[in-house]
Each structure stands twice: as structure tokens, then as C-alpha cells.
PDB file of the backbone (N, CA, C, O) and the ligand in Angstrom, with CONECT records:
HET     ZN  A 101       1
ATOM      1  N   MET A   1      13.251  -0.023  71.476  1.00  0.00           N
ATOM      2  CA  MET A   1      12.722  -1.150  72.202  1.00  0.00           C
ATOM      3  C   MET A   1      12.638  -2.455  71.443  1.00  0.00           C
ATOM      4  O   MET A   1      12.189  -2.457  70.296  1.00  0.00           O
ATOM      5  N   LEU A   2      13.025  -3.501  71.995  1.00  0.00           N
ATOM      6  CA  LEU A   2      12.927  -4.871  71.358  1.00  0.00           C
ATOM      7  C   LEU A   2      11.866  -5.610  71.903  1.00  0.00           C
ATOM      8  O   LEU A   2      11.625  -5.585  73.110  1.00  0.00           O
ATOM      9  N   VAL A   3      11.095  -6.387  70.948  1.00  0.00           N
ATOM     10  CA  VAL A   3      10.206  -7.339  71.464  1.00  0.00           C
ATOM     11  C   VAL A   3      10.607  -8.767  71.272  1.00  0.00           C
ATOM     12  O   VAL A   3      10.647  -9.332  70.179  1.00  0.00           O
ATOM     13  N   ILE A   4      10.926  -9.346  72.527  1.00  0.00           N
ATOM     14  CA  ILE A   4      11.517 -10.682  72.486  1.00  0.00           C
ATOM     15  C   ILE A   4      10.470 -11.708  72.220  1.00  0.00           C
ATOM     16  O   ILE A   4       9.417 -11.622  72.851  1.00  0.00           O
ATOM     17  N   LYS A   5      10.619 -12.550  71.463  1.00  0.00           N
ATOM     18  CA  LYS A   5       9.663 -13.544  71.155  1.00  0.00           C
ATOM     19  C   LYS A   5      10.192 -14.878  71.361  1.00  0.00           C
ATOM     20  O   LYS A   5      11.404 -15.082  71.288  1.00  0.00           O
ATOM     21  N   CYS A   6       9.274 -15.893  71.641  1.00  0.00           N
ATOM     22  CA  CYS A   6       9.541 -17.202  71.847  1.00  0.00           C
ATOM     23  C   CYS A   6       9.966 -17.852  70.444  1.00  0.00           C
ATOM     24  O   CYS A   6       9.240 -17.672  69.467  1.00  0.00           O
ATOM     25  N   ALA A   7      10.942 -18.478  70.362  1.00  0.00           N
ATOM     26  CA  ALA A   7      11.472 -19.103  68.979  1.00  0.00           C
ATOM     27  C   ALA A   7      10.632 -20.319  68.552  1.00  0.00           C
ATOM     28  O   ALA A   7      10.589 -20.765  67.405  1.00  0.00           O
ATOM     29  N   ARG A   8       9.955 -20.809  69.645  1.00  0.00           N
ATOM     30  CA  ARG A   8       9.200 -22.072  69.297  1.00  0.00           C
ATOM     31  C   ARG A   8       7.875 -21.706  68.864  1.00  0.00           C
ATOM     32  O   ARG A   8       7.460 -22.231  67.832  1.00  0.00           O
ATOM     33  N   CYS A   9       7.079 -20.817  69.541  1.00  0.00           N
ATOM     34  CA  CYS A   9       5.652 -20.625  69.147  1.00  0.00           C
ATOM     35  C   CYS A   9       5.548 -19.262  68.558  1.00  0.00           C
ATOM     36  O   CYS A   9       4.498 -19.027  67.961  1.00  0.00           O
ATOM     37  N   GLY A  10       6.450 -18.313  68.616  1.00  0.00           N
ATOM     38  CA  GLY A  10       6.491 -16.984  68.070  1.00  0.00           C
ATOM     39  C   GLY A  10       5.701 -15.991  68.845  1.00  0.00           C
ATOM     40  O   GLY A  10       5.539 -14.859  68.390  1.00  0.00           O
ATOM     41  N   LYS A  11       5.171 -16.370  70.056  1.00  0.00           N
ATOM     42  CA  LYS A  11       4.530 -15.372  70.740  1.00  0.00           C
ATOM     43  C   LYS A  11       5.421 -14.459  71.625  1.00  0.00           C
ATOM     44  O   LYS A  11       6.571 -14.838  71.847  1.00  0.00           O
ATOM     45  N   LYS A  12       4.993 -13.322  72.132  1.00  0.00           N
ATOM     46  CA  LYS A  12       5.767 -12.258  72.847  1.00  0.00           C
ATOM     47  C   LYS A  12       6.172 -12.879  74.250  1.00  0.00           C
ATOM     48  O   LYS A  12       5.350 -13.460  74.958  1.00  0.00           O
ATOM     49  N   ALA A  13       7.360 -12.728  74.557  1.00  0.00           N
ATOM     50  CA  ALA A  13       8.045 -13.097  75.785  1.00  0.00           C
ATOM     51  C   ALA A  13       8.060 -11.874  76.657  1.00  0.00           C
ATOM     52  O   ALA A  13       7.459 -11.911  77.731  1.00  0.00           O
ATOM     53  N   PHE A  14       8.767 -10.679  76.237  1.00  0.00           N
ATOM     54  CA  PHE A  14       8.643  -9.455  76.945  1.00  0.00           C
ATOM     55  C   PHE A  14       9.278  -8.302  76.071  1.00  0.00           C
ATOM     56  O   PHE A  14       9.923  -8.572  75.058  1.00  0.00           O
ATOM     57  N   LYS A  15       9.089  -7.115  76.466  1.00  0.00           N
ATOM     58  CA  LYS A  15       9.534  -6.027  75.765  1.00  0.00           C
ATOM     59  C   LYS A  15      10.778  -5.621  76.664  1.00  0.00           C
ATOM     60  O   LYS A  15      10.730  -5.671  77.893  1.00  0.00           O
ATOM     61  N   TYR A  16      11.928  -5.204  75.928  1.00  0.00           N
ATOM     62  CA  TYR A  16      13.202  -4.862  76.490  1.00  0.00           C
ATOM     63  C   TYR A  16      13.789  -3.674  75.955  1.00  0.00           C
ATOM     64  O   TYR A  16      13.867  -3.486  74.741  1.00  0.00           O
ATOM     65  N   ASN A  17      14.190  -2.895  76.778  1.00  0.00           N
ATOM     66  CA  ASN A  17      14.792  -1.646  76.428  1.00  0.00           C
ATOM     67  C   ASN A  17      16.362  -1.923  76.359  1.00  0.00           C
ATOM     68  O   ASN A  17      17.128  -1.736  77.304  1.00  0.00           O
ATOM     69  N   LYS A  18      16.732  -2.403  75.080  1.00  0.00           N
ATOM     70  CA  LYS A  18      18.239  -2.735  74.835  1.00  0.00           C
ATOM     71  C   LYS A  18      18.982  -1.523  74.604  1.00  0.00           C
ATOM     72  O   LYS A  18      18.523  -0.636  73.885  1.00  0.00           O
ATOM     73  N   ILE A  19      20.174  -1.427  75.207  1.00  0.00           N
ATOM     74  CA  ILE A  19      21.101  -0.263  75.072  1.00  0.00           C
ATOM     75  C   ILE A  19      22.352  -0.835  74.468  1.00  0.00           C
ATOM     76  O   ILE A  19      23.006  -1.736  74.993  1.00  0.00           O
ATOM     77  N   GLY A  20      22.673  -0.180  73.197  1.00  0.00           N
ATOM     78  CA  GLY A  20      24.029  -0.773  72.631  1.00  0.00           C
ATOM     79  C   GLY A  20      23.562  -1.766  71.451  1.00  0.00           C
ATOM     80  O   GLY A  20      22.437  -2.242  71.301  1.00  0.00           O
ATOM     81  N   HIS A  21      24.610  -1.947  70.716  1.00  0.00           N
ATOM     82  CA  HIS A  21      24.228  -2.771  69.421  1.00  0.00           C
ATOM     83  C   HIS A  21      24.819  -4.318  69.583  1.00  0.00           C
ATOM     84  O   HIS A  21      24.899  -5.074  68.615  1.00  0.00           O
ATOM     85  N   GLY A  22      25.178  -4.651  70.775  1.00  0.00           N
ATOM     86  CA  GLY A  22      25.643  -5.986  71.018  1.00  0.00           C
ATOM     87  C   GLY A  22      24.557  -6.940  70.848  1.00  0.00           C
ATOM     88  O   GLY A  22      23.402  -6.561  70.655  1.00  0.00           O
ATOM     89  N   LYS A  23      24.948  -8.373  70.925  1.00  0.00           N
ATOM     90  CA  LYS A  23      23.991  -9.319  70.957  1.00  0.00           C
ATOM     91  C   LYS A  23      23.170  -9.422  72.228  1.00  0.00           C
ATOM     92  O   LYS A  23      23.721  -9.176  73.301  1.00  0.00           O
ATOM     93  N   VAL A  24      21.994  -9.742  72.186  1.00  0.00           N
ATOM     94  CA  VAL A  24      21.254  -9.938  73.584  1.00  0.00           C
ATOM     95  C   VAL A  24      21.590 -11.272  74.272  1.00  0.00           C
ATOM     96  O   VAL A  24      21.065 -12.365  74.058  1.00  0.00           O
ATOM     97  N   LEU A  25      22.594 -10.959  75.163  1.00  0.00           N
ATOM     98  CA  LEU A  25      22.974 -12.206  75.869  1.00  0.00           C
ATOM     99  C   LEU A  25      22.300 -12.115  77.312  1.00  0.00           C
ATOM    100  O   LEU A  25      21.955 -13.153  77.876  1.00  0.00           O
ATOM    101  N   ARG A  26      22.144 -11.074  77.806  1.00  0.00           N
ATOM    102  CA  ARG A  26      21.442 -10.905  79.075  1.00  0.00           C
ATOM    103  C   ARG A  26      20.447  -9.857  78.989  1.00  0.00           C
ATOM    104  O   ARG A  26      20.691  -8.830  78.355  1.00  0.00           O
ATOM    105  N   CYS A  27      19.273 -10.051  79.620  1.00  0.00           N
ATOM    106  CA  CYS A  27      18.190  -9.001  79.670  1.00  0.00           C
ATOM    107  C   CYS A  27      18.005  -8.564  81.193  1.00  0.00           C
ATOM    108  O   CYS A  27      17.456  -9.329  81.987  1.00  0.00           O
ATOM    109  N   TYR A  28      18.447  -7.395  81.549  1.00  0.00           N
ATOM    110  CA  TYR A  28      18.251  -6.905  82.864  1.00  0.00           C
ATOM    111  C   TYR A  28      16.737  -6.635  83.264  1.00  0.00           C
ATOM    112  O   TYR A  28      16.010  -6.013  82.490  1.00  0.00           O
ATOM    113  N   TYR A  29      16.314  -7.070  84.373  1.00  0.00           N
ATOM    114  CA  TYR A  29      14.842  -6.819  84.743  1.00  0.00           C
ATOM    115  C   TYR A  29      14.510  -5.418  84.731  1.00  0.00           C
ATOM    116  O   TYR A  29      13.435  -5.034  84.270  1.00  0.00           O
ATOM    117  N   SER A  30      15.466  -4.544  85.263  1.00  0.00           N
ATOM    118  CA  SER A  30      15.079  -3.208  85.359  1.00  0.00           C
ATOM    119  C   SER A  30      14.844  -2.457  83.973  1.00  0.00           C
ATOM    120  O   SER A  30      14.431  -1.299  83.914  1.00  0.00           O
ATOM    121  N   ARG A  31      15.189  -3.335  82.733  1.00  0.00           N
ATOM    122  CA  ARG A  31      14.896  -2.660  81.479  1.00  0.00           C
ATOM    123  C   ARG A  31      13.955  -3.353  80.898  1.00  0.00           C
ATOM    124  O   ARG A  31      13.695  -3.001  79.748  1.00  0.00           O
ATOM    125  N   ILE A  32      13.143  -4.551  81.491  1.00  0.00           N
ATOM    126  CA  ILE A  32      12.038  -5.198  80.972  1.00  0.00           C
ATOM    127  C   ILE A  32      10.817  -4.275  80.969  1.00  0.00           C
ATOM    128  O   ILE A  32      10.497  -3.949  82.112  1.00  0.00           O
ATOM    129  N   LYS A  33      10.114  -3.807  80.086  1.00  0.00           N
ATOM    130  CA  LYS A  33       9.059  -2.932  80.156  1.00  0.00           C
ATOM    131  C   LYS A  33       7.633  -3.634  80.344  1.00  0.00           C
ATOM    132  O   LYS A  33       6.731  -3.201  81.061  1.00  0.00           O
ATOM    133  N   LYS A  34       7.597  -4.782  79.580  1.00  0.00           N
ATOM    134  CA  LYS A  34       6.347  -5.463  79.693  1.00  0.00           C
ATOM    135  C   LYS A  34       6.618  -6.941  79.633  1.00  0.00           C
ATOM    136  O   LYS A  34       7.244  -7.442  78.700  1.00  0.00           O
ATOM    137  N   ASP A  35       6.175  -7.577  80.567  1.00  0.00           N
ATOM    138  CA  ASP A  35       6.611  -8.949  80.730  1.00  0.00           C
ATOM    139  C   ASP A  35       5.543  -9.909  80.569  1.00  0.00           C
ATOM    140  O   ASP A  35       4.610  -9.872  81.370  1.00  0.00           O
ATOM    141  N   TYR A  36       5.558 -10.871  79.523  1.00  0.00           N
ATOM    142  CA  TYR A  36       4.585 -11.871  79.158  1.00  0.00           C
ATOM    143  C   TYR A  36       5.026 -13.289  79.649  1.00  0.00           C
ATOM    144  O   TYR A  36       4.277 -14.265  79.618  1.00  0.00           O
ATOM    145  N   SER A  37       6.333 -13.308  80.112  1.00  0.00           N
ATOM    146  CA  SER A  37       6.990 -14.653  80.418  1.00  0.00           C
ATOM    147  C   SER A  37       6.424 -15.164  81.830  1.00  0.00           C
ATOM    148  O   SER A  37       5.680 -14.510  82.561  1.00  0.00           O
ATOM    149  N   LYS A  38       6.841 -16.263  82.043  1.00  0.00           N
ATOM    150  CA  LYS A  38       6.531 -17.054  83.382  1.00  0.00           C
ATOM    151  C   LYS A  38       7.776 -17.459  83.853  1.00  0.00           C
ATOM    152  O   LYS A  38       8.677 -17.775  83.076  1.00  0.00           O
ATOM    153  N   LYS A  39       7.918 -17.478  85.231  1.00  0.00           N
ATOM    154  CA  LYS A  39       9.117 -17.881  86.030  1.00  0.00           C
ATOM    155  C   LYS A  39       8.815 -19.219  86.584  1.00  0.00           C
ATOM    156  O   LYS A  39       7.772 -19.448  87.196  1.00  0.00           O
ATOM    157  N   ASP A  40       9.745 -20.110  86.363  1.00  0.00           N
ATOM    158  CA  ASP A  40       9.524 -21.558  86.808  1.00  0.00           C
ATOM    159  C   ASP A  40      10.849 -21.900  87.625  1.00  0.00           C
ATOM    160  O   ASP A  40      11.846 -22.340  87.051  1.00  0.00           O
ATOM    161  N   SER A  41      10.803 -21.681  88.947  1.00  0.00           N
ATOM    162  CA  SER A  41      12.057 -21.592  89.719  1.00  0.00           C
ATOM    163  C   SER A  41      12.976 -20.790  89.095  1.00  0.00           C
ATOM    164  O   SER A  41      12.723 -19.594  88.951  1.00  0.00           O
ATOM    165  N   ASP A  42      14.164 -21.336  88.641  1.00  0.00           N
ATOM    166  CA  ASP A  42      15.254 -20.398  88.057  1.00  0.00           C
ATOM    167  C   ASP A  42      15.122 -20.109  86.504  1.00  0.00           C
ATOM    168  O   ASP A  42      15.872 -19.351  85.889  1.00  0.00           O
ATOM    169  N   LYS A  43      14.086 -20.804  85.968  1.00  0.00           N
ATOM    170  CA  LYS A  43      13.929 -20.625  84.526  1.00  0.00           C
ATOM    171  C   LYS A  43      12.886 -19.614  84.045  1.00  0.00           C
ATOM    172  O   LYS A  43      11.831 -19.497  84.670  1.00  0.00           O
ATOM    173  N   ILE A  44      13.129 -18.920  83.018  1.00  0.00           N
ATOM    174  CA  ILE A  44      12.209 -17.926  82.407  1.00  0.00           C
ATOM    175  C   ILE A  44      11.575 -18.756  81.212  1.00  0.00           C
ATOM    176  O   ILE A  44      12.260 -19.009  80.221  1.00  0.00           O
ATOM    177  N   VAL A  45      10.226 -19.186  81.320  1.00  0.00           N
ATOM    178  CA  VAL A  45       9.680 -19.836  80.348  1.00  0.00           C
ATOM    179  C   VAL A  45       8.665 -19.151  79.553  1.00  0.00           C
ATOM    180  O   VAL A  45       8.098 -18.211  80.111  1.00  0.00           O
ATOM    181  N   CYS A  46       8.316 -19.452  78.315  1.00  0.00           N
ATOM    182  CA  CYS A  46       7.331 -18.904  77.471  1.00  0.00           C
ATOM    183  C   CYS A  46       5.873 -19.534  78.170  1.00  0.00           C
ATOM    184  O   CYS A  46       5.644 -20.731  78.347  1.00  0.00           O
ATOM    185  N   ARG A  47       4.994 -18.426  78.500  1.00  0.00           N
ATOM    186  CA  ARG A  47       3.721 -18.862  79.076  1.00  0.00           C
ATOM    187  C   ARG A  47       2.819 -19.584  78.218  1.00  0.00           C
ATOM    188  O   ARG A  47       1.869 -20.160  78.748  1.00  0.00           O
ATOM    189  N   TYR A  48       2.984 -19.642  76.890  1.00  0.00           N
ATOM    190  CA  TYR A  48       2.275 -20.212  75.889  1.00  0.00           C
ATOM    191  C   TYR A  48       2.608 -21.644  75.665  1.00  0.00           C
ATOM    192  O   TYR A  48       1.709 -22.483  75.608  1.00  0.00           O
ATOM    193  N   CYS A  49       3.853 -21.958  75.536  1.00  0.00           N
ATOM    194  CA  CYS A  49       4.427 -23.197  75.122  1.00  0.00           C
ATOM    195  C   CYS A  49       5.377 -23.924  76.124  1.00  0.00           C
ATOM    196  O   CYS A  49       5.581 -25.138  76.096  1.00  0.00           O
ATOM    197  N   GLY A  50       5.922 -23.075  76.989  1.00  0.00           N
ATOM    198  CA  GLY A  50       6.701 -23.724  78.102  1.00  0.00           C
ATOM    199  C   GLY A  50       8.248 -23.773  77.584  1.00  0.00           C
ATOM    200  O   GLY A  50       9.105 -24.366  78.239  1.00  0.00           O
ATOM    201  N   ASN A  51       8.511 -23.166  76.472  1.00  0.00           N
ATOM    202  CA  ASN A  51       9.917 -23.183  76.059  1.00  0.00           C
ATOM    203  C   ASN A  51      10.723 -22.377  76.957  1.00  0.00           C
ATOM    204  O   ASN A  51      10.282 -21.327  77.423  1.00  0.00           O
ATOM    205  N   ILE A  52      11.944 -22.838  77.239  1.00  0.00           N
ATOM    206  CA  ILE A  52      13.000 -22.145  78.209  1.00  0.00           C
ATOM    207  C   ILE A  52      13.617 -21.067  77.578  1.00  0.00           C
ATOM    208  O   ILE A  52      14.542 -21.344  76.815  1.00  0.00           O
ATOM    209  N   ILE A  53      13.297 -19.859  77.734  1.00  0.00           N
ATOM    210  CA  ILE A  53      13.920 -18.732  76.967  1.00  0.00           C
ATOM    211  C   ILE A  53      15.146 -18.301  77.694  1.00  0.00           C
ATOM    212  O   ILE A  53      16.099 -17.935  77.006  1.00  0.00           O
ATOM    213  N   GLY A  54      15.251 -18.295  78.969  1.00  0.00           N
ATOM    214  CA  GLY A  54      16.432 -18.019  79.570  1.00  0.00           C
ATOM    215  C   GLY A  54      16.417 -18.455  81.164  1.00  0.00           C
ATOM    216  O   GLY A  54      15.452 -18.968  81.731  1.00  0.00           O
ATOM    217  N   ILE A  55      17.584 -18.168  81.715  1.00  0.00           N
ATOM    218  CA  ILE A  55      17.830 -18.475  83.191  1.00  0.00           C
ATOM    219  C   ILE A  55      17.989 -17.337  83.989  1.00  0.00           C
ATOM    220  O   ILE A  55      18.726 -16.417  83.634  1.00  0.00           O
ATOM    221  N   ASP A  56      17.251 -17.319  85.221  1.00  0.00           N
ATOM    222  CA  ASP A  56      17.459 -16.213  86.161  1.00  0.00           C
ATOM    223  C   ASP A  56      18.953 -16.130  86.577  1.00  0.00           C
ATOM    224  O   ASP A  56      19.598 -17.152  86.814  1.00  0.00           O
ATOM    225  N   ASP A  57      19.459 -14.936  86.656  1.00  0.00           N
ATOM    226  CA  ASP A  57      20.811 -14.855  87.137  1.00  0.00           C
ATOM    227  C   ASP A  57      20.888 -13.487  87.909  1.00  0.00           C
ATOM    228  O   ASP A  57      21.647 -12.572  87.589  1.00  0.00           O
ATOM    229  N   GLY A  58      20.000 -13.460  88.974  1.00  0.00           N
ATOM    230  CA  GLY A  58      20.015 -12.343  89.896  1.00  0.00           C
ATOM    231  C   GLY A  58      19.249 -11.089  89.347  1.00  0.00           C
ATOM    232  O   GLY A  58      18.022 -10.989  89.355  1.00  0.00           O
ATOM    233  N   ASP A  59      20.111 -10.156  88.874  1.00  0.00           N
ATOM    234  CA  ASP A  59      19.367  -9.056  88.367  1.00  0.00           C
ATOM    235  C   ASP A  59      19.118  -8.916  86.849  1.00  0.00           C
ATOM    236  O   ASP A  59      18.715  -7.897  86.287  1.00  0.00           O
ATOM    237  N   CYS A  60      19.419 -10.089  86.279  1.00  0.00           N
ATOM    238  CA  CYS A  60      19.229 -10.427  84.938  1.00  0.00           C
ATOM    239  C   CYS A  60      18.737 -11.783  84.326  1.00  0.00           C
ATOM    240  O   CYS A  60      18.763 -12.767  85.066  1.00  0.00           O
ATOM    241  N   ILE A  61      18.341 -11.905  83.183  1.00  0.00           N
ATOM    242  CA  ILE A  61      18.116 -13.132  82.648  1.00  0.00           C
ATOM    243  C   ILE A  61      19.241 -13.664  81.691  1.00  0.00           C
ATOM    244  O   ILE A  61      19.495 -12.981  80.698  1.00  0.00           O
ATOM    245  N   LYS A  62      19.844 -14.676  81.879  1.00  0.00           N
ATOM    246  CA  LYS A  62      20.843 -15.211  80.888  1.00  0.00           C
ATOM    247  C   LYS A  62      20.033 -15.828  79.810  1.00  0.00           C
ATOM    248  O   LYS A  62      19.370 -16.829  80.083  1.00  0.00           O
ATOM    249  N   MET A  63      20.021 -15.306  78.554  1.00  0.00           N
ATOM    250  CA  MET A  63      19.106 -15.761  77.523  1.00  0.00           C
ATOM    251  C   MET A  63      19.750 -16.952  76.796  1.00  0.00           C
ATOM    252  O   MET A  63      20.960 -17.054  76.595  1.00  0.00           O
ATOM    253  N   ASN A  64      18.805 -17.853  76.419  1.00  0.00           N
ATOM    254  CA  ASN A  64      19.041 -19.030  75.651  1.00  0.00           C
ATOM    255  C   ASN A  64      19.104 -18.642  74.219  1.00  0.00           C
ATOM    256  O   ASN A  64      18.051 -18.519  73.593  1.00  0.00           O
ATOM    257  N   GLN A  65      20.264 -18.438  73.645  1.00  0.00           N
ATOM    258  CA  GLN A  65      20.378 -17.943  72.266  1.00  0.00           C
ATOM    259  C   GLN A  65      19.576 -18.585  71.151  1.00  0.00           C
ATOM    260  O   GLN A  65      19.209 -17.926  70.178  1.00  0.00           O
ATOM    261  N   ASN A  66      19.291 -19.954  71.302  1.00  0.00           N
ATOM    262  CA  ASN A  66      18.428 -20.510  70.213  1.00  0.00           C
ATOM    263  C   ASN A  66      16.961 -20.429  70.575  1.00  0.00           C
ATOM    264  O   ASN A  66      16.135 -20.838  69.759  1.00  0.00           O
ATOM    265  N   GLU A  67      16.595 -19.955  71.680  1.00  0.00           N
ATOM    266  CA  GLU A  67      15.223 -20.173  72.107  1.00  0.00           C
ATOM    267  C   GLU A  67      14.414 -18.894  71.970  1.00  0.00           C
ATOM    268  O   GLU A  67      13.245 -18.893  72.356  1.00  0.00           O
ATOM    269  N   PHE A  68      14.958 -17.816  71.449  1.00  0.00           N
ATOM    270  CA  PHE A  68      14.255 -16.559  71.237  1.00  0.00           C
ATOM    271  C   PHE A  68      14.571 -15.848  69.903  1.00  0.00           C
ATOM    272  O   PHE A  68      15.619 -16.067  69.297  1.00  0.00           O
ATOM    273  N   THR A  69      13.676 -15.033  69.492  1.00  0.00           N
ATOM    274  CA  THR A  69      14.024 -14.165  68.373  1.00  0.00           C
ATOM    275  C   THR A  69      13.466 -12.928  68.869  1.00  0.00           C
ATOM    276  O   THR A  69      12.739 -12.894  69.862  1.00  0.00           O
ATOM    277  N   TYR A  70      13.853 -11.721  68.069  1.00  0.00           N
ATOM    278  CA  TYR A  70      13.467 -10.483  68.318  1.00  0.00           C
ATOM    279  C   TYR A  70      13.282  -9.532  67.282  1.00  0.00           C
ATOM    280  O   TYR A  70      13.929  -9.645  66.240  1.00  0.00           O
ATOM    281  N   THR A  71      12.480  -8.613  67.447  1.00  0.00           N
ATOM    282  CA  THR A  71      12.225  -7.445  66.307  1.00  0.00           C
ATOM    283  C   THR A  71      12.361  -6.190  67.057  1.00  0.00           C
ATOM    284  O   THR A  71      12.332  -6.214  68.287  1.00  0.00           O
ATOM    285  N   GLY A  72      12.517  -5.035  66.369  1.00  0.00           N
ATOM    286  CA  GLY A  72      12.587  -3.763  66.929  1.00  0.00           C
ATOM    287  C   GLY A  72      14.057  -3.160  66.873  1.00  0.00           C
ATOM    288  O   GLY A  72      14.937  -3.629  66.151  1.00  0.00           O
ATOM    289  N   THR A  73      14.204  -2.197  67.617  1.00  0.00           N
ATOM    290  CA  THR A  73      15.525  -1.480  67.605  1.00  0.00           C
ATOM    291  C   THR A  73      16.213  -1.308  68.884  1.00  0.00           C
ATOM    292  O   THR A  73      15.597  -1.186  69.943  1.00  0.00           O
ATOM    293  N   LYS A  74      17.459  -1.298  68.792  1.00  0.00           N
ATOM    294  CA  LYS A  74      18.318  -1.158  70.032  1.00  0.00           C
ATOM    295  C   LYS A  74      18.766   0.148  70.064  1.00  0.00           C
ATOM    296  O   LYS A  74      19.093   0.698  69.013  1.00  0.00           O
ATOM    297  N   LEU A  75      18.838   0.824  71.313  1.00  0.00           N
ATOM    298  CA  LEU A  75      19.198   2.190  71.524  1.00  0.00           C
ATOM    299  C   LEU A  75      20.728   2.354  71.372  1.00  0.00           C
ATOM    300  O   LEU A  75      21.525   1.530  71.821  1.00  0.00           O
ATOM    301  N   ASN A  76      21.103   3.548  70.663  1.00  0.00           N
ATOM    302  CA  ASN A  76      22.563   3.905  70.772  1.00  0.00           C
ATOM    303  C   ASN A  76      22.846   4.481  72.269  1.00  0.00           C
ATOM    304  O   ASN A  76      22.024   5.169  72.873  1.00  0.00           O
ATOM    305  N   LYS A  77      23.944   4.160  72.715  1.00  0.00           N
ATOM    306  CA  LYS A  77      24.484   4.607  73.922  1.00  0.00           C
ATOM    307  C   LYS A  77      24.642   6.166  74.032  1.00  0.00           C
ATOM    308  O   LYS A  77      25.110   6.669  75.054  1.00  0.00           O
TER     309      LYS A  77
HETATM  310 ZN    ZN A 101       6.526 -20.288  73.161  1.00  0.00          ZN2+
END
């Protein structure tokens, strides 16, 4: 499980069940376990500082690579 955090304020955005060792480019809603983020039309923003973490893309979030950090472990396939 990864904890995705806002790169600007360092607070949690959501917990994500990442499978595989690739980069975190997209986060699928079905694998988000705990969501602290806020949705602002098609943008996924940090609820604490308003930083735009990603863009809604249907069944997933396209992550803004410079606007988040993460800790935790990715699952092997
Ligand atoms: Zn923030």
C-alpha cells in the first residue's frame, strides 16, 4: 500500500493499492482505499492547500508527477 501525499504541504491525499513496480502515473479509483483528496470538477486537489495532484480520467486519476510524493510499498504482480 502506498500513501500518496501532497508535494506542497506534505499531507495525505489517499492510500493506494499499487500493483507492480512501475511509476505511479495513474491511480485507479477501484484501488484507492482511503481518500482524503477533494474533487474540483475534473481536478483532484489537496483538501488542505488546494494543490492539483491529478486530473480525473474516467476510471482513474492521471497523476501530476511533480505535485505528489509517496511512501510505502508496491505489490508484486
Ligand atoms: Zn497540500
